[in-house]
C-alpha positions in Angstrom: -5.5 12.4 24.5 -8.3 10.0 25.5 -7.9 8.0 28.7 -5.6 5.0 28.6 -8.3 2.6 29.9 -10.2 3.0 26.6 -7.5 1.0 24.7 -6.9 -2.7 25.1 -4.3 -4.5 23.0 -6.0 -7.9 23.2 -9.3 -6.4 22.2 -7.6 -4.6 19.3 -5.9 -7.9 18.3 -9.1 -9.8 18.3 -10.6 -7.3 15.9 -7.6 -7.3 13.6 -7.6 -11.1 13.5 -11.2 -11.1 12.5 -10.3 -9.0 9.4 -7.3 -11.1 8.6 -9.4 -14.2 8.5 -11.2 -12.7 5.5 -8.6 -13.2 2.9 -8.6 -10.5 0.2 -6.1 -10.9 -2.6 -6.3 -8.0 -5.1 -7.0 -10.2 -8.1 -10.0 -11.9 -6.4 -12.5 -9.1 -6.2 -15.2 -11.3 -4.6 -13.0 -11.9 -1.7 -12.0 -8.3 -1.4 -15.6 -7.3 -1.5 -16.3 -9.6 1.5 -13.6 -7.6 3.4 -15.3 -4.4 2.2 -18.6 -5.7 3.6 -16.9 -6.1 7.0 -15.4 -2.6 7.0 -18.7 -1.1 5.8 -20.5 -2.8 8.7 -18.0 -1.6 11.2 -18.2 2.0 10.0 -22.0 1.9 9.7 -22.1 0.9 13.4 -20.3 4.2 14.2 -23.0 6.1 12.5 -21.1 6.8 9.3 -22.8 7.6 6.0 -21.7 4.9 3.6 -21.0 5.3 -0.1 -20.2 2.0 -1.8 -18.5 2.8 -5.2 -18.7 -0.2 -7.6 -15.3 -1.5 -8.7 -14.0 -1.0 -12.2 -11.4 -2.8 -14.4 -11.9 -6.1 -12.6 -11.2 -4.8 -9.1 -13.4 -4.8 -6.1 -15.5 -1.9 -4.7 -14.4 1.1 -2.7 -16.1 1.9 0.6 -16.3 5.6 1.6 -17.5 6.2 5.2 -18.1 9.8 6.3 -18.8 11.1 9.8 -19.9 14.8 9.9 -18.1 15.9 13.1 -17.4 19.6 13.9 -19.5 22.7 13.5 -19.5 22.5 9.7 -20.1 19.0 8.3 -19.1 20.3 4.9 -15.8 21.7 6.0 -12.5 20.1 4.8 -11.9 17.3 7.2 -9.6 14.3 8.0 -9.2 11.7 5.4 -8.1 8.2 6.7 -6.8 6.4 3.7 -5.8 2.8 3.4 -6.3 -0.5 1.5 -7.9 -3.8 2.3 -6.4 -5.9 -0.5 -3.3 -8.0 0.0 -0.6 -9.7 -2.0 -1.3 -13.1 -0.5 -3.4 -15.5 -2.7 -6.5 -17.2 -1.3 -5.6 -20.2 0.9 -2.4 -18.7 2.3 -4.0 -18.5 5.8 -4.4 -22.3 5.7 -0.9 -23.0 4.4 2.4 -21.0 4.6 1.1 -18.0 6.6 -1.3 -19.4 9.2 -2.8 -17.0 11.7 -0.8 -17.7 14.8 0.9 -16.0 17.8 4.5 -16.4 18.9 5.0 -14.2 21.9 4.7 -10.5 20.9 4.4 -11.5 17.2 1.2 -12.4 15.5 1.4 -13.7 11.9 -1.1 -13.6 9.1 -1.8 -12.5 5.6 -2.3 -8.7 5.5 -2.0 -8.4 9.3 0.8 -5.9 8.9 0.1 -4.5 5.4 -2.4 -3.2 6.1 -5.5 -4.6 7.7 -3.9 -4.0 11.1 -3.6 -0.3 10.5 -7.0 0.3 9.1 -8.6 -1.6 11.9 -6.5 0.4 14.4 -7.8 3.7 13.0 -11.4 2.5 13.1 -10.9 1.3 16.7 -9.3 4.5 17.8 -12.3 6.5 16.5 -14.7 4.0 18.0 -13.2 4.3 21.5 -13.2 8.1 21.3 -16.9 8.0 20.5 -17.6 5.5 23.3 -15.9 8.0 25.7 -18.2 10.8 24.5 -15.4 12.6 22.6 -15.5 13.7 19.0 -13.0 15.0 16.5 -13.3 18.7 15.7 -13.5 18.1 12.0 -15.4 15.7 9.7 -13.7 12.3 9.3 -13.8 10.2 6.1 -12.5 6.7 5.8 -11.6 5.6 2.3 -11.1 1.8 1.9 -9.2 1.0 -1.3 -9.3 -2.4 -3.1 -6.3 -2.2 -5.5 -3.3 -0.5 -3.7 -1.1 -3.6 -4.0 -1.1 -3.2 -7.8 -0.6 0.5 -7.9 -4.2 1.7 -7.4 -4.9 1.9 -11.1 -8.7 2.1 -10.7 -8.8 4.4 -7.7 -6.0 7.0 -8.1 -8.4 9.7 -9.5 -10.8 9.1 -6.7 -8.1 9.2 -4.0 -6.7 12.5 -5.4 -10.2 14.1 -5.7 -11.0 13.1 -2.0 -7.6 14.4 -0.8 -8.1 17.8 -2.5 -11.3 18.3 -0.5 -9.6 17.3 2.8 -7.8 19.3 5.5 -5.2 16.5 5.9 -4.7 12.8 5.2 -3.7 10.1 7.8 -2.4 6.9 6.3 -2.2 3.9 8.7 0.2 1.9 6.6 2.7 -0.1 8.6 5.2 1.8 10.8 8.8 1.9 9.6 10.6 0.6 12.7 8.7 2.9 14.9 9.0 5.8 12.5 6.2 7.6 10.8 6.5 8.4 7.1 6.7 12.1 5.9 7.7 11.2 2.4 7.9 8.3 0.0 10.1 7.5 -3.0 8.4 7.4 -6.4 7.4 4.0 -8.0 7.2 3.4 -11.7 5.8 0.1 -13.1 6.4 -1.2 -16.6 5.5 -4.3 -18.6 8.1 -5.6 -21.1 7.0 -7.6 -24.2 9.6 -9.5 -26.2 8.7 -11.2 -29.5 11.1 -13.9 -30.9 11.2 -16.2 -33.9 9.5 -19.7 -33.8 11.2 -23.0 -34.5 10.9 -26.7 -33.5 13.0 -26.9 -30.3 13.9 -30.5 -30.9 14.6 -30.4 -34.7 15.8 -27.0 -35.7 16.8 -25.1 -32.5 19.2 -22.7 -34.2 16.6 -21.4 -36.6 14.5 -19.8 -33.8 15.0 -16.9 -31.4 13.8 -17.6 -27.9 11.9 -14.7 -26.3 12.5 -16.2 -22.9 16.3 -16.3 -23.4 16.3 -12.7 -24.7 14.2 -11.7 -21.7 16.5 -13.4 -19.2 19.4 -11.5 -20.6 17.5 -8.2 -20.5 16.4 -8.8 -16.9 20.0 -9.5 -15.8 21.2 -6.3 -17.5 18.3 -4.2 -16.2 18.5 -5.3 -12.6 22.2 -4.8 -12.8 21.5 -1.1 -13.4 20.3 -0.7 -9.8 22.2 1.9 -7.9 21.6 1.1 -4.2 23.7 3.9 -2.9 21.5 6.4 -4.7 18.3 4.5 -4.0 17.5 3.8 -7.6 16.4 0.2 -8.2 15.0 -2.0 -10.9 13.3 -5.2 -10.0 11.5 -7.8 -12.1 8.8 -9.7 -10.2 6.7 -11.5 -12.8 7.8 -13.3 -15.9 5.5 -15.2 -18.3 6.5 -17.0 -21.5 6.4 -20.1 -23.7 3.6 -22.6 -24.3 5.3 -25.9 -25.3 8.6 -27.2 -24.2 9.3 -28.4 -27.8 8.7 -25.0 -29.4 11.1 -22.1 -29.3 9.1 -19.5 -27.3 8.2 -16.5 -29.4 6.6 -14.4 -26.6 7.7 -13.4 -23.1 6.5 -10.7 -20.8 8.0 -9.3 -17.6 6.7 -6.8 -15.0 9.2 -4.3 -13.7 9.1 -2.1 -10.5 11.4 0.9 -10.5 12.1 3.0 -7.5 13.2 6.7 -7.6 14.0 8.7 -4.5 14.3 12.1 -6.2 13.0 14.1 -9.2 16.3 13.6 -11.0 16.2 9.8 -10.3 12.6 9.7 -11.6 13.6 11.3 -14.9 16.6 8.9 -15.1 14.4 5.9 -14.7 12.1 7.0 -17.4 15.0 7.6 -19.8 16.5 4.2 -19.0 13.3 2.4 -19.6 12.6 4.3 -22.8 16.0 3.4 -24.1 15.9 -0.3 -23.4 16.9 -2.6 -26.3 17.3 -6.4 -26.5 20.8 -7.8 -27.1 19.6 -9.8 -30.1 18.6 -7.7 -33.2 16.3 -10.5 -34.4 13.9 -10.1 -31.4 11.7 -7.1 -30.8 11.0 -5.3 -27.5 8.0 -3.2 -26.5 8.2 -1.2 -23.3 4.7 -0.5 -21.9 4.5 2.1 -19.1 2.2 1.2 -16.2 0.9 2.9 -13.0 3.1 5.5 -11.3 3.2 6.5 -7.7 4.6 10.1 -7.7 7.3 11.3 -5.4 6.0 12.4 -2.0 8.2 15.1 -0.4 7.4 16.4 3.1 5.5 19.7 2.9 5.1 22.3 5.6 1.7 20.9 6.4 3.0 17.3 6.6 5.7 18.4 9.0 3.1 20.2 11.2 1.2 16.9 11.4 4.4 15.1 12.3 5.2 17.7 15.1 1.7 17.2 16.5 2.2 13.4 16.5 5.7 13.8 18.0 4.4 15.8 20.9 1.5 13.4 21.5 4.0 10.5 21.6 6.5 12.4 23.8 3.7 12.9 26.3 3.5 9.1 26.5 7.2 8.7 26.9 7.7 7.6 23.3 10.2 9.0 20.9 8.7 9.3 17.4 11.0 9.9 14.5 10.2 10.3 10.8 11.6 10.1 7.3 11.2 9.5 3.6 11.1 5.8 2.7 10.5 3.4 -0.1 7.6 1.0 -0.1 4.8 2.9 -2.0 1.4 3.7 -0.6 -1.6 5.7 -1.6 0.0 8.4 0.5 2.3 9.0 -2.5 -0.7 10.5 -4.4 -2.0 12.8 -1.6 1.5 13.9 -0.5 2.5 14.7 -4.0 -0.5 17.0 -4.3 0.8 19.0 -1.4 -2.1 17.9 0.9 -0.7 17.5 4.5 -0.2 13.7 4.7 1.2 11.7 7.6 1.9 8.1 6.6 3.2 5.0 8.5 0.7 5.4 11.4 -0.2 1.7 11.5 1.1 -1.2 13.5 4.7 -2.1 14.1 6.0 -5.5 12.9 7.7 -6.8 9.8 7.8 -9.2 6.9 5.4 -7.4 4.5 4.6 -9.4 1.4 6.3 -12.5 2.7 5.3 -15.6 4.7 6.8 -14.0 7.7 4.4 -11.1 7.8 3.6 -10.2 11.4 2.6 -7.4 13.8 3.8 -6.7 17.3 1.1 -6.8 19.9 3.0 -4.3 22.0 2.5 -1.7 19.4 -1.3 -1.8 19.3 -2.3 0.3 22.3 0.3 3.0 21.8 -0.5 3.4 18.1 -4.3 3.4 18.8 -3.7 6.2 21.3 -1.6 8.2 18.8 -4.4 7.9 16.2 -7.0 9.0 18.7 -4.8 11.9 19.8 -4.6 13.0 16.2 -8.3 12.8 15.7 -8.8 14.9 18.8 -6.1 17.5 18.0 -6.4 18.2 14.3 -8.4 21.4 13.7 
């Protein structure tokens, strides 16, 4: 593993904070592209060949940065996979989630999920090169712009790149110090309910409220969650109605379903296909959305974990692993059977909330682990 004096937590933190200051909510592609510009510049400074793939379907660009290390620059290499979009809307950094430090915790939008991890991977490679060390295989960084909405515009690209790679490293946030060797499947759906119009103040009973029907359906659907088995249904977005004095005739809801096994995956699909409204005078359309497939640990993934475990053990750190919820682009690569080690990013907590933070104490050890993997994978 590279010498310890190459890694400095405060230096890493400064770099991460620079990226966090560039807010990049998924649905604002111009902001995400400013973040892509920053990542492109950082990788170009390392000597990477840059391919900037224009965004599609209203999302921002993808940045692919390749460094041809090793004896054969065309050999399958290491893919570093992660996203630079966040769930936090523009202006969050000036309001409810200001960039600030409280002891070991540093708060900010995307600092944990997952700008911290992608900067960490870049920094680890940069410090190796500064020390005159190089990975034994080519390294490609793929910066994704739409992971937080299921990677609908980039899944095919991610899978194609993974199939050409020896292995995939995903610096998504650490799970309480663990790395991730598997992830539950995630299924997204959009529900559309159509009701019957009426004047809300004059003839209320003549109408059928799409909002009321959706509220009942949401309560029933979320009540189907089986937490002991890890099967969950959650509605996070609801839209409906136009005027308060008109019975609403349209309502939509977005559903996120989690399935930890193949059997649970099939059960969720069957449940969603069989959904019906309580009121026969309203209609329901269930629209399937992006799916993150089940990622089960393969032999190759466990070999990567064992390598990481030994590197950590040499530093006096116990590194555990497991299959977890919280989808990532590692779902796609792991489901293909490509050796994938996920959860290599920063430690912290509060993802997708106004309490999102990293732990400064995790930065140097995690950078050293990533550098050790770059050095050891052959």
